[in-house]
N, CA, C and O of each residue as an XYZ file, in Angstrom:
568
protein
N      41.826     46.898    -11.180
C      40.635     46.579    -11.792
C      39.946     45.619    -10.122
O      40.082     44.396    -10.137
N      39.438     46.111     -9.156
C      38.639     45.198     -8.162
C      38.096     44.045     -8.553
O      37.213     43.996     -9.409
N      38.663     42.844     -7.853
C      38.027     41.411     -8.641
C      35.913     41.548     -8.137
O      35.439     42.158     -7.179
N      35.460     41.064     -8.781
C      33.951     41.073     -8.028
C      34.172     39.730     -7.058
O      35.107     38.931     -7.105
N      33.019     39.736     -6.165
C      32.405     38.927     -5.301
C      31.733     37.725     -6.169
O      30.982     37.995     -7.106
N      32.094     36.150     -5.746
C      30.830     35.484     -6.499
C      30.704     34.611     -5.516
O      31.527     34.333     -4.644
N      29.510     34.137     -5.710
C      28.924     32.717     -4.755
C      29.470     31.733     -5.626
O      29.436     31.962     -6.836
N      29.987     30.633     -5.187
C      30.800     29.625     -6.034
C      30.105     28.181     -5.321
O      30.178     27.977     -4.109
N      29.547     27.395     -6.114
C      28.946     26.043     -6.064
C      29.786     25.309     -5.893
O      30.928     25.766     -5.938
N      29.579     23.716     -5.597
C      30.318     22.545     -5.249
C      30.612     22.353     -6.631
O      31.761     22.390     -7.072
N      29.191     22.067     -7.597
C      29.516     21.866     -9.008
C      30.194     23.376     -9.302
O      29.858     23.501    -10.480
N      30.633     24.103     -9.109
C      31.314     24.894    -10.316
C      30.711     26.543    -10.529
O      31.296     27.617    -10.670
N      29.459     26.213    -10.483
C      28.828     27.573    -10.665
C      29.289     28.798     -9.735
O      29.641     28.946     -8.565
N      29.057     29.788    -11.142
C      29.507     31.140     -9.912
C      28.222     32.061    -10.392
O      27.635     32.122    -11.472
N      28.042     32.715     -9.206
C      27.112     33.655     -9.639
C      27.644     35.048     -8.445
O      27.983     35.059     -7.262
N      27.485     36.107     -9.517
C      28.161     37.476     -9.323
C      27.074     37.595     -7.599
O      25.867     37.356     -7.547
N      27.814     37.951     -6.585
C      26.864     38.509     -5.536
C      26.016     39.824     -5.296
O      25.119     40.147     -4.517
N      26.899     40.594     -6.601
C      25.786     41.865     -6.652
C      24.229     41.379     -7.780
O      23.548     42.123     -8.486
N      24.130     40.220     -7.601
C      23.379     40.139     -8.602
C      21.958     39.924     -7.244
O      20.768     40.131     -7.486
N      22.370     39.594     -6.239
C      21.079     39.264     -5.127
C      21.067     40.203     -4.632
O      22.049     40.910     -4.412
N      19.901     40.430     -4.333
C      18.918     41.338     -3.451
C      18.957     41.083     -2.077
O      18.822     39.861     -2.011
N      19.089     41.633     -0.653
C      18.916     41.628      0.609
C      18.032     42.522      1.144
O      18.190     43.733      0.989
N      16.899     41.946      1.904
C      15.716     42.962      2.705
C      16.240     41.811      4.173
O      16.796     40.713      4.224
N      15.646     42.886      5.319
C      16.164     42.619      6.448
C      14.985     42.591      6.865
O      14.203     43.399      6.363
N      14.600     41.854      7.686
C      13.113     41.712      8.444
C      13.007     41.644     10.302
O      13.893     41.563     11.152
N      11.810     41.706     10.385
C      11.856     41.030     11.604
C      11.313     39.736     11.715
O      10.327     39.335     11.097
N      12.042     39.044     12.588
C      11.908     37.425     12.569
C      10.480     37.363     13.163
O      10.046     38.164     13.991
N       9.805     36.316     12.640
C       8.354     35.348     13.452
C       8.761     34.879     14.387
O       9.959     34.834     14.663
N       7.432     34.226     15.389
C       7.470     33.579     15.746
C       7.526     33.896     17.542
O       7.225     35.039     17.886
N       7.818     33.116     18.382
C       8.168     33.462     20.070
C       9.374     34.395     20.019
O      10.226     34.542     19.143
N       9.210     34.977     21.188
C      10.898     35.615     21.582
C      10.536     36.546     22.788
O       9.451     36.249     23.288
N      11.264     37.739     23.453
C      10.910     38.029     24.090
C      10.895     39.587     23.750
O      10.189     39.812     22.767
N      11.382     40.525     24.205
C      11.530     41.927     23.897
C      12.575     42.459     22.858
O      12.387     43.535     22.289
N      13.800     41.603     22.596
C      14.457     41.625     21.942
C      13.907     41.713     20.412
O      14.051     42.584     19.553
N      13.146     40.331     20.413
C      12.938     40.233     19.010
C      12.131     41.238     18.299
O      12.328     41.394     17.093
N      11.059     42.083     19.042
C      10.180     43.085     18.647
C      11.156     44.345     17.663
O      10.694     45.032     16.752
N      12.612     44.366     18.190
C      12.754     45.256     18.155
C      14.292     45.521     16.835
O      14.850     46.557     16.474
N      14.559     43.816     16.384
C      15.875     43.992     15.660
C      15.356     43.172     14.508
O      14.448     42.385     14.775
N      15.810     43.239     13.221
C      16.180     42.801     12.008
C      16.955     41.820     11.607
O      17.796     41.747     10.711
N      16.388     40.746     12.730
C      17.730     39.747     12.249
C      17.284     38.681     11.316
O      18.140     37.809     11.161
N      16.003     38.479     10.542
C      15.573     37.709      9.262
C      16.293     38.407      8.482
O      16.617     39.589      8.602
N      16.613     37.481      7.464
C      16.582     38.440      5.748
C      16.223     37.186      4.938
O      16.113     35.991      5.210
N      16.047     38.143      3.525
C      15.127     37.492      2.998
C      16.204     37.778      1.584
O      16.414     38.952      1.278
N      16.766     36.814      0.877
C      17.467     36.660     -0.980
C      16.401     36.998     -1.774
O      15.233     36.647     -1.611
N      16.680     37.431     -2.313
C      15.923     37.375     -3.718
C      16.553     37.878     -5.280
O      17.131     38.949     -5.465
N      16.367     37.135     -6.027
C      17.281     36.520     -7.116
C      16.482     36.608     -8.183
O      15.584     35.771     -8.095
N      16.397     37.426     -9.410
C      16.030     37.378    -10.392
C      16.476     36.393    -11.394
O      17.649     36.401    -11.769
N      15.603     35.527    -11.864
C      16.129     34.413    -12.687
C      16.274     34.607    -14.341
O      16.947     34.110    -15.244
N      15.306     35.562    -14.205
C      15.483     35.975    -15.836
C      16.784     36.914    -16.102
O      17.291     36.980    -17.222
N      17.174     37.480    -15.225
C      18.481     38.700    -15.183
C      19.511     38.136    -14.536
O      20.433     38.896    -14.240
N      19.600     37.041    -14.247
C      20.705     36.727    -13.713
C      21.695     35.843    -14.795
O      21.271     35.258    -15.792
N      22.997     35.891    -14.385
C      24.001     35.339    -15.610
C      24.510     34.043    -15.393
O      25.701     33.764    -15.530
N      23.459     33.087    -14.990
C      23.805     31.992    -14.608
C      23.199     31.050    -16.189
O      22.212     31.367    -16.852
N      23.967     30.087    -16.414
C      23.893     29.630    -17.919
C      22.619     29.168    -18.016
O      21.964     28.831    -17.030
N      22.252     29.132    -19.049
C      20.487     29.243    -19.966
C      19.938     27.991    -19.535
O      18.787     27.828    -19.131
N      21.136     26.816    -19.681
C      20.312     25.457    -19.321
C      20.108     25.425    -17.460
O      18.999     25.081    -17.051
N      21.120     25.764    -16.496
C      20.621     25.547    -15.219
C      19.407     26.819    -14.683
O      18.836     26.721    -13.597
N      19.145     28.049    -15.709
C      18.045     29.136    -15.393
C      16.886     28.194    -16.358
O      15.812     28.794    -16.307
N      16.808     27.370    -16.911
C      15.840     26.786    -17.543
C      14.948     25.891    -16.631
O      13.723     25.864    -16.510
N      16.336     24.865    -15.776
C      15.794     23.747    -14.938
C      15.358     24.118    -13.458
O      14.678     23.353    -12.773
N      15.794     25.323    -13.033
C      15.341     26.162    -12.149
C      13.738     26.484    -12.098
O      12.920     26.000    -11.316
N      13.495     27.496    -13.211
C      12.407     27.719    -13.540
C      11.437     26.227    -13.813
O      10.355     26.508    -13.297
N      11.383     25.458    -14.119
C      10.940     24.389    -14.371
C      10.687     23.401    -13.051
O      10.037     22.362    -12.936
N      11.275     23.971    -12.351
C      11.340     22.867    -10.446
C       9.903     23.702    -10.082
O       9.624     24.879    -10.308
N       9.235     22.811     -9.538
C       7.917     22.997     -8.932
C       8.260     23.133     -7.437
O       7.989     22.372     -6.508
N       9.103     24.614     -7.453
C       9.251     25.397     -5.833
C       8.247     26.493     -5.442
O       7.879     27.253     -6.339
N       7.921     26.604     -4.603
C       7.162     27.553     -4.175
C       7.612     29.061     -4.034
O       6.977     30.115     -4.020
N       9.105     28.720     -3.925
C       9.921     29.737     -3.349
C      10.288     30.809     -4.750
O      10.828     31.914     -4.696
N       9.746     29.995     -6.102
C      10.016     30.711     -7.268
C       8.779     31.197     -7.414
O       7.831     30.543     -6.978
N       8.576     32.432     -8.053
C       7.753     33.312     -8.674
C       7.191     32.997    -10.426
O       7.921     32.629    -11.346
N       5.985     33.219    -10.485
C       5.702     33.032    -11.769
C       6.704     34.167    -13.159
O       7.071     34.066    -14.330
N       6.747     34.998    -12.214
C       7.632     35.974    -13.337
C       9.331     35.652    -12.705
O      10.014     36.662    -12.534
N       9.868     34.520    -12.430
C      10.880     34.123    -12.377
C      11.653     34.657    -11.426
O      12.856     34.703    -11.684
N      11.172     35.209    -10.060
C      12.008     35.901     -8.494
C      12.200     35.007     -7.745
O      11.155     34.925     -7.100
N      12.903     34.235     -7.391
C      13.779     33.132     -6.477
C      13.569     34.132     -4.714
O      14.252     35.013     -4.192
N      12.603     33.588     -4.388
C      12.607     34.289     -2.659
C      13.131     33.194     -1.786
O      12.622     32.079     -1.896
N      14.179     33.417     -0.857
C      14.531     32.600     -0.020
C      14.739     33.358      1.465
O      15.700     34.126      1.491
N      13.893     33.229      2.811
C      14.069     33.820      3.503
C      14.538     32.910      4.726
O      13.997     31.828      4.953
N      15.747     33.501      5.619
C      16.213     32.716      6.759
C      15.839     33.587      8.453
O      16.135     34.687      8.921
N      15.272     32.724      8.813
C      15.137     33.169     10.418
C      15.362     32.449     11.698
O      15.154     32.898     12.826
N      15.797     31.318     11.389
C      16.244     30.557     12.184
C      17.367     30.838     13.318
O      17.367     30.190     14.364
N      18.173     31.685     13.088
C      19.288     32.081     13.788
C      19.201     33.613     14.709
O      18.645     34.508     14.072
N      19.475     33.835     15.509
C      19.397     35.250     15.993
C      19.668     36.393     15.318
O      18.925     37.368     15.203
N      21.376     36.157     14.624
C      21.892     37.284     13.937
C      21.571     36.956     12.613
O      21.226     35.955     11.985
N      21.805     38.157     12.401
C      21.834     38.515     10.791
C      22.711     37.621      9.922
O      22.354     36.795      9.083
N      23.825     37.935     10.272
C      25.037     37.115      9.379
C      24.751     35.801      9.504
O      25.222     35.069      8.634
N      24.199     35.386     10.231
C      23.887     33.614     10.548
C      22.794     33.263      9.603
O      22.728     32.345      8.785
N      21.995     34.157      9.889
C      20.831     34.117      8.499
C      21.098     33.903      7.281
O      20.794     32.928      6.593
N      21.782     35.001      6.959
C      22.308     35.422      5.522
C      23.200     34.339      4.897
O      22.891     33.834      3.817
N      24.375     33.958      5.611
C      24.740     32.594      5.516
C      24.030     31.266      5.270
O      24.473     30.283      4.677
N      22.792     31.441      5.869
C      22.172     30.311      5.891
C      21.378     30.451      4.384
O      21.625     29.613      3.517
N      20.709     31.217      4.204
C      20.349     31.699      2.690
C      21.029     31.553      1.726
O      20.544     31.315      0.620
N      22.829     31.714      2.044
C      23.191     31.735      1.054
C      23.443     29.987      0.629
O      23.211     29.502     -0.479
N      23.829     29.449      1.508
C      23.596     27.771      1.321
C      22.405     27.122      0.807
O      22.423     26.245     -0.056
N      21.380     27.582      1.364
C      20.046     26.931      0.635
C      19.834     27.467     -0.792
O      18.856     27.108     -1.448
N      20.932     28.495     -1.366
C      20.910     29.008     -2.677
C      21.629     28.425     -3.187
O      21.198     28.065     -4.282
N      22.894     27.989     -2.915
C      23.766     27.321     -3.417
C      23.364     25.504     -3.500
O      23.776     24.825     -4.440
N      22.493     24.896     -2.337
C      22.190     23.978     -2.731
C      20.979     23.900     -3.479
O      20.514     22.771     -3.328
N      20.324     24.543     -4.158
C      19.060     25.212     -5.358
C      19.973     25.220     -6.664
O      19.733     24.528     -7.653
N      20.916     25.983     -6.554
C      21.496     25.902     -7.888
C      22.447     24.708     -8.184
O      23.012     24.600     -9.272
N      22.589     23.886     -7.247
C      23.743     22.759     -7.197
C      22.716     21.713     -7.957
O      23.083     21.105     -8.963
N      21.460     21.563     -7.416
C      20.445     20.812     -7.629
C      19.957     20.801     -9.143
O      19.699     19.824     -9.845
N      19.878     22.681     -9.575
C      19.562     22.531    -11.262
C      20.579     22.635    -11.749
O      20.166     22.892    -12.880
N      21.690     22.652    -11.850
C      22.983     21.948    -12.047
C      23.246     20.393    -12.871
O      23.760     20.188    -13.971
N      22.748     19.541    -11.992
C      22.829     18.377    -12.521
C      21.651     18.053    -13.809
O      20.441     18.240    -13.681
N      22.251     17.586    -14.914
C      21.368     17.185    -15.828
C      20.662     15.464    -15.150
O      21.207     14.781    -14.283
N      19.943     15.286    -15.547
C      18.566     14.092    -15.054
C      19.509     13.131    -16.752
O      19.886     13.684    -17.785
N      19.576     12.003    -16.473
C      20.236     11.032    -17.447
C      19.105     10.744    -17.791
O      18.171     10.467    -17.038
N      19.092     10.799    -19.370
C      17.641     10.220    -19.868
C      17.303      8.878    -19.499
O      18.184      8.474    -18.740
N      16.533      8.110    -19.668
C      15.917      6.739    -19.478
C      16.125      6.137    -20.265
O      15.302      6.315    -21.162
N      17.164      5.106    -20.597
C      17.114      4.217    -21.704
C      15.775      3.165    -21.431
O      15.511      2.716    -20.316
N      15.067      2.896    -22.549
C      14.058      1.694    -22.422
C      14.799      0.404    -22.880
O      15.562      0.229    -23.830
N      14.224     -0.672    -21.663
C      15.065     -1.372    -21.922
C      14.055     -3.109    -22.020
O      12.849     -3.212    -21.799
N      14.805     -4.022    -22.324
C      13.333     -5.587    -22.154
C      13.244     -6.142    -21.403
O      13.929     -5.708    -20.477
N      12.822     -6.847    -21.209
C      13.009     -7.349    -19.807
C      13.884     -8.706    -20.268
O      13.881     -8.898    -21.484
N      14.705     -9.764    -19.380
C      14.973    -10.467    -19.958
C      14.264    -12.097    -20.154
O      13.181    -12.305    -19.606
N      14.929    -13.202    -20.947
C      14.018    -14.062    -21.522
C      13.667    -14.669    -19.997
O      12.520    -15.117    -20.008
N      14.309    -14.816    -18.693
C      14.353    -15.868    -17.917
C      13.066    -14.666    -16.840
O      12.188    -14.938    -16.021
N      13.362    -13.920    -17.167
C      12.214    -12.643    -16.319
C      10.893    -12.987    -16.588
O       9.981    -13.073    -15.765
N      10.817    -13.281    -18.430
C       9.379    -12.928    -18.496
C       8.707    -14.538    -18.451
O       7.520    -14.827    -18.300
N       9.986    -15.558    -18.649
C       9.211    -16.874    -17.916
C       8.918    -16.730    -16.311
O       7.814    -17.026    -15.852
N       9.939    -16.277    -15.533
C       9.049    -16.391    -14.411
C       7.826    -15.886    -14.057
O       6.926    -16.524    -13.511
N       7.802    -14.599    -14.413
C       6.783    -13.868    -14.563
C       5.365    -14.693    -15.213
O       4.210    -14.646    -14.790
N       5.819    -15.312    -16.173
C       4.544    -16.052    -16.692
C       4.048    -17.213    -15.453
O       2.894    -17.212    -15.024
N       5.123    -18.199    -14.956
C       5.228    -19.200    -14.118
C       4.628    -18.579    -12.961
O       4.573    -19.348    -12.001
N       4.252    -17.650    -12.794
C       4.092    -17.216    -11.465
C       2.333    -16.462    -11.705
O       1.593    -16.696    -10.749
N       1.772    -15.731    -12.719
C       0.947    -15.820    -13.153
C       0.021    -17.161    -13.362
O      -1.195    -17.043    -13.211
N       0.684    -18.658    -13.768
C       0.065    -19.656    -13.765
C      -0.263    -20.102    -12.219
O      -1.324    -20.293    -11.625
N       0.863    -20.169    -11.902
C       0.543    -20.639    -10.517
C      -0.247    -19.707     -9.370
O      -0.656    -20.070     -8.267
N      -0.315    -18.564     -9.911
C      -1.635    -17.433     -9.000
C      -3.274    -18.122     -9.410
O      -4.319    -18.143     -8.759
N      -2.879    -18.710    -10.953
C      -4.456    -19.067    -11.794
C      -4.761    -20.614    -11.310
O      -5.889    -20.822    -10.862
N      -3.788    -21.759    -11.374
C      -3.824    -22.671    -10.535
C      -4.197    -22.893     -9.163
O      -4.521    -23.971     -8.666
N      -4.111    -21.622     -8.521
C      -4.716    -21.213     -7.018
C      -5.921    -20.789     -7.313
O      -6.779    -21.609     -6.986
N      -6.280    -19.948     -7.743
C      -7.679    -19.806     -7.884
C      -8.698    -20.775     -8.855
O      -9.787    -20.402     -9.291
N      -8.319    -21.584     -8.993
C      -8.675    -22.751     -9.746
C      -9.342    -23.875     -8.449
O     -10.272    -24.681     -8.412
N      -8.591    -23.535     -7.754
C      -8.730    -24.804     -6.547
C      -9.721    -24.024     -5.510
O     -10.171    -24.571     -4.504
N     -10.001    -22.683     -5.883
C     -10.967    -22.143     -4.729
C     -12.254    -22.123     -5.159
O     -13.140    -21.758     -4.386
N     -12.580    -22.568     -6.643
C     -14.040    -22.761     -7.381
C     -14.883    -23.788     -6.830
O     -14.314    -24.807     -6.439
N     -16.337    -23.697     -6.710
C     -16.794    -24.805     -6.344
C     -17.027    -25.507     -7.318
O     -17.531    -25.030     -8.335
N     -16.662    -26.961     -7.181
C     -16.692    -28.184     -8.364
C     -17.918    -27.840     -9.023
O     -18.720    -27.079     -8.483
N     -18.152    -28.421    -10.322
C     -18.966    -28.453    -11.045
C     -19.203    -29.487    -11.738
O     -18.626    -29.703    -12.804
N     -20.504    -30.634    -10.981
C     -20.451    -31.928    -11.614
C     -21.101    -31.979    -12.858
O     -21.126    -33.029    -13.499
């Protein structure tokens, strides 16, 4: 049995490369005659609803406010900064890896704390000092 190729993130996630769809297209922007006949830009397409990522990671990815993720749950990454298709593919995979790593990290729940007694005292002292300053600005009432 031949081992499948995986995209591995530093966080330990593994995504089979067969789940990623690639499309080659022409790059946008200025260029010479060459740019109009070569498809060096690539578009990475990953359907988050049908991929083998852990459910928690997938839910966090879908919850991101990222314009690259459509309402249908399809992630689109376009890479066109390089002149070669291979480098653009590598750039798109790097962006996907970073996005997956960000989604793999759980946010720590915020623990509610109370200010210390000294902090409360300092706050009240500052309020008193500010109030006294404003009292000095008033017109004297005889």
